[in-house]
C-alpha positions as CSV (number, residue, x, y, z in Angstrom):
1,X,-6.1,-32.0,3.6
2,X,-6.5,-33.2,0.0
3,X,-6.8,-36.8,1.3
4,X,-9.7,-35.7,3.6
5,X,-11.4,-34.0,0.6
6,X,-10.9,-37.1,-1.5
7,X,-12.6,-39.3,1.1
8,X,-15.4,-36.8,1.8
9,X,-16.3,-36.3,-1.9
10,X,-16.1,-39.9,-3.0
11,X,-19.1,-42.0,-2.0
12,X,-17.5,-45.4,-1.5
13,X,-14.5,-44.0,0.3
14,X,-16.7,-42.0,2.6
15,X,-18.9,-45.0,3.3
16,X,-15.8,-47.1,4.2
17,X,-14.4,-44.3,6.4
18,X,-17.6,-44.0,8.5
19,X,-18.7,-47.6,8.6
20,X,-17.6,-48.0,12.2
21,X,-19.6,-44.9,13.4
22,X,-22.9,-45.3,15.2
23,X,-26.1,-43.8,13.8
24,X,-26.0,-41.1,16.5
25,X,-22.5,-40.1,15.5
26,X,-23.5,-40.1,11.9
27,X,-26.5,-37.9,12.7
28,X,-24.2,-35.6,14.7
29,X,-21.8,-35.3,11.7
30,X,-24.9,-34.6,9.5
31,X,-26.0,-31.8,11.8
32,X,-22.6,-30.3,11.8
33,X,-22.3,-30.4,8.0
34,X,-25.8,-29.0,7.8
35,X,-24.8,-26.0,10.0
36,X,-21.7,-25.4,7.9
37,X,-23.8,-25.5,4.7
38,X,-26.3,-23.0,6.1
39,X,-23.5,-20.6,7.2
40,X,-22.0,-20.8,3.8
41,X,-25.3,-20.1,2.1
42,X,-25.9,-17.1,4.5
43,X,-22.5,-15.7,3.8
44,X,-22.9,-16.1,0.0
45,X,-26.3,-14.4,0.3
46,X,-24.8,-11.5,2.3
47,X,-22.0,-11.1,-0.3
48,X,-24.5,-11.1,-3.1
49,X,-26.6,-8.4,-1.3
50,X,-23.5,-6.3,-0.7
51,X,-22.6,-6.5,-4.4
52,X,-26.1,-5.5,-5.4
53,X,-25.9,-2.5,-3.0
54,X,-22.5,-1.5,-4.5
55,X,-23.9,-1.7,-8.0
56,X,-26.9,0.4,-7.0
57,X,-24.6,3.1,-5.5
58,X,-22.5,3.1,-8.7
59,X,-25.6,3.5,-10.8
60,X,-26.8,6.4,-8.6
61,X,-23.4,8.1,-8.8
62,X,-23.3,7.7,-12.6
63,X,-26.8,9.3,-12.8
64,X,-25.7,12.2,-10.6
65,X,-22.6,12.7,-12.8
66,X,-24.8,12.7,-16.0
67,X,-27.1,15.3,-14.4
68,X,-24.1,17.4,-13.4
69,X,-22.5,17.0,-16.9
70,X,-19.4,15.4,-15.5
71,X,-17.6,12.6,-17.3
72,X,-15.3,10.0,-15.8
73,X,-12.4,11.4,-17.8
74,X,-13.0,14.8,-16.0
75,X,-12.2,13.1,-12.7
76,X,-8.9,11.7,-13.8
77,X,-5.9,13.9,-13.0
78,X,-3.4,14.4,-15.8
79,X,0.2,14.2,-15.0
80,X,0.7,17.9,-15.8
81,X,-2.0,18.8,-13.1
82,X,-0.3,16.9,-10.3
83,X,1.5,19.2,-8.0
84,X,5.3,19.0,-8.3
85,X,7.1,17.8,-5.2
86,X,8.9,20.7,-3.7
87,X,12.0,20.3,-1.7
88,X,12.8,22.3,1.4
89,X,14.5,25.6,1.3
90,X,18.2,25.6,0.5
91,X,20.4,26.4,3.5
92,X,22.2,29.7,3.4
93,X,25.9,29.7,2.6
94,X,27.9,30.5,5.8
95,X,31.4,30.1,4.5
96,X,33.1,30.8,1.2
97,X,36.7,30.4,0.0
98,X,38.5,31.1,-3.3
99,X,41.1,28.5,-4.3
100,X,44.4,29.0,-6.2
101,X,42.6,28.8,-9.6
102,X,40.2,31.6,-8.7
103,X,37.2,29.3,-8.2
104,X,34.9,30.0,-5.3
105,X,33.7,27.2,-3.0
106,X,30.6,27.9,-0.9
107,X,29.8,25.8,2.2
108,X,26.8,25.9,4.5
109,X,28.7,24.6,7.4
110,X,26.6,21.5,7.6
111,X,27.9,18.1,6.6
112,X,31.4,17.0,5.7
113,X,33.8,19.9,5.3
114,X,35.1,20.3,1.7
115,X,38.7,19.6,1.0
116,X,39.5,23.2,0.2
117,X,38.4,24.3,3.6
118,X,40.2,21.4,5.3
119,X,43.5,22.2,3.6
120,X,43.2,25.9,4.5
121,X,42.5,25.1,8.1
122,X,45.4,22.6,8.2
123,X,47.7,25.5,6.9
124,X,46.9,27.6,9.9
125,X,43.7,29.6,8.9
126,X,40.5,29.6,11.0
127,X,37.1,28.8,9.8
128,X,35.8,32.2,10.9
129,X,38.2,33.7,8.3
130,X,35.9,32.4,5.6
131,X,32.6,33.6,7.1
132,X,30.3,35.5,4.9
């Protein structure tokens, strides 16, 4: 693509590239380039108009804020004002066992079974024995 641009933007190279084209073909190329240029101008004009409208809206909002006595800093939320992310409720403990050392081990019954419960069940006890 850069070679095409080099030819298109350099006078002598462009003249050499189109020397075999007829006048009708050159006029056709000229019309097509003219259409492209017009579309680009129209698009640039639309973007400029949209930017002007945006700036006008910003000015209007700033005026409304001044009338209301509100500053931009008032709109910013400080980190202490942000609501803290809450986690779901903890599941109730369904089973509890006390080990040899006197330490209690609670378990909700969900997820992997703790080793203490596994060892007790392997020794002949039932899970219902540890229900709360």
